[in-house]
N, C-alpha and C positions, 0 to 999 in steps of 0.2 A: 311703749310698744305701739306699733302702728296698727290701726284697725283697717282691714281690707275687706270689702264686701264680696269681691269675686273669689272663686275657688282658684287656688294656685296649683298648677301641675308641675311636679319636679320628677327627676329620674329615680332617685334612690332614698333610702331611709336616712342616710347621713345628711343629704340635702334637706330633707324634711325637718330633721332635728335642728339644723342650723337656722332654717327659716322660722321655725316655731319660737326661737329665742328672740326674733326681731319683729314678727307680725302676729296679730291675732286674726286668723282666717282659717277657712277650710283648706287643708293642704293634702293633695292627693299625689301619691307616688306611683309611677308607672312600672317600677321595678325593671328599669331599662327596657330592653326589647320585649319583655313579657307582655307589654301592651298589645303587641300584634296578635297574641293568642287569647287575651282576656276580654271577651265580649261584654261581660258584666261591668268591668271597670270602664270600658269605652262608653257603655250606656250611661254610667254615672257621670262621666265627663260631659257627654252630650246633654244630660239633664241640667247640669250646672251652667253650661254654655247658654241654654235657653232661658234659664231663670235668673241667676245672678251675674252670669258671664264668667269666663275663665281667663286666667293669666298663665301663659306657658313660659316657664323659666327652666331651661335646660342648660347643660354645659355648652361652652363655645367650641367644642370639638366636633368632628364629623358625626359621631354617634349622637350627640345632643341635637344637632341639626336634623339628622335623619328622623329621630323620634318626634321632634317639633313638627316637621313637615308631614309626618304620618298623621299626627293628631289634627293638624289644620285641614288635611284632606278628608279625614274621617268624620269631622264635625261639620255638618252641612248647614246648620242654622244656629243662630245665637250670636253672642258677642265674644270675640276672641281678641285678647291683647297679648302682645309678645314683649317680654323683657329680655334683653340681651346683656350678658355679662362680658366685660372686656377680656381680651386675650392676655392673661397674666401667666407667665411661665413659672413653674415651681412644682413642689410636691406637697400633697396633703399630709398633715402630721401623722395620721394614723396609718399611712401606707409606707411600705418598705421602699418602693421606687416610684418615680413619677409615671404618669400615663404615657401611652404610646406617642401622643403628640406633644407631651410635656406641658400641657396647660392645666391650670387649676380648674376644678369644677366648682359648682355652686358651694359645696361644703367648705372649700378652701379659700373662698373669697372673703376678704375683710368685710365686716358688717357695714362700715361706712360706705364702701364701694357698692354693696348691695342696695343700701338705701338710695344712693345716687342713681342706680340703675332703675329703681322704681320711680324716682322723680323724673328721669329722662323719658320714661314711657308715659308719663302723665297720670300715673296711678294714684299718687298721693294727694292729688288735688282734684277737686270736682270741677274746677274752673277750666273751661276749654280755651285753648289758644285761639284768639280771634284773628281774623285776617285771612288773606287768600292762602289756599293750600299749595304746597309744592307738588308739581306734576311730573310725569315722565318726560314731558317736553323740556321742563326746567333742567332735569338731569342731563338730557341730551345737549341742550344749549350750553351747559356748564362743562361739557366734555366728560361727564361721569357715566355715560351710557351710550352705546352704539357708535363709538368712534375709536380710532387707534389709541391705545394706551388708556382707555377709559377704566379698565379693571385696576390698573396701577394707580390712577388718580382717585378712584373710589377707596382703595386700600389706604392711601395717604390721608384722605379725609376721615375715614373710619378710625385710623390711628390717632389723628388730632382730636376726634370726639370721644376717644376711649371706647370704641365699639369693636366687636370681634371681626376678624378679617374674612370670615366665611359668609358674611351677609351677601345675599344677592342684591341686585339693583332694586328689585321690588321691595325687599325687606328693608333696605336702606331708606327708601322713600317713605315707608310706614314709620320708621323711627324718626326720621327728620321731621315729619309732620306732627309727631307727638312732642317734639322738642322746640320747634320754632315756626314762625310764619315764613311765607315766601320772601317777604322783605328782609327779614333777619337772615335767611339763607343766603340771599344775594350779597348782603352786607358782609357776612362772614367770608364768602368766597372772594370778595374784593379785597379784604384784609389779608388773605392768604396770598 
């Protein structure tokens, strides 16, 4: 079982149950959009952001990104890390039919893939990636932002890296910097 010092924020109780079988950490569930109305819960999340830091792990559908962005906007100080699960289409075992977008949520993702998502975000290692960071200018120069077809190129890269398609350019930049150095980024693009 992985020991995580940050509090992990998830959407629902089944996400929490799934994660509790993989990690030893404080796991806080937002109960979906109820986070918008629950100021006590939001204060608790802010407390953990200031003290141990928080990890936001929501589904890769539109609702998950909406909840993630709300929390990022509502927490003005502290340390926030984002973990993104890949777009995997299917249906959770406990549900009768798949979600509106057809994507598996945190509860339906294989444990191995969840561990890989933690590793990609740099959560499982205290070791920081050394070297120059990837900047918005690098994304622009690579044609991944601010140019014709940049959204398509980003989606192709995100698919290659097994990341969700709904990532913004800014979120992609954050993820890339947790995964690799600037040199590794350019080497990877040259190989593609």
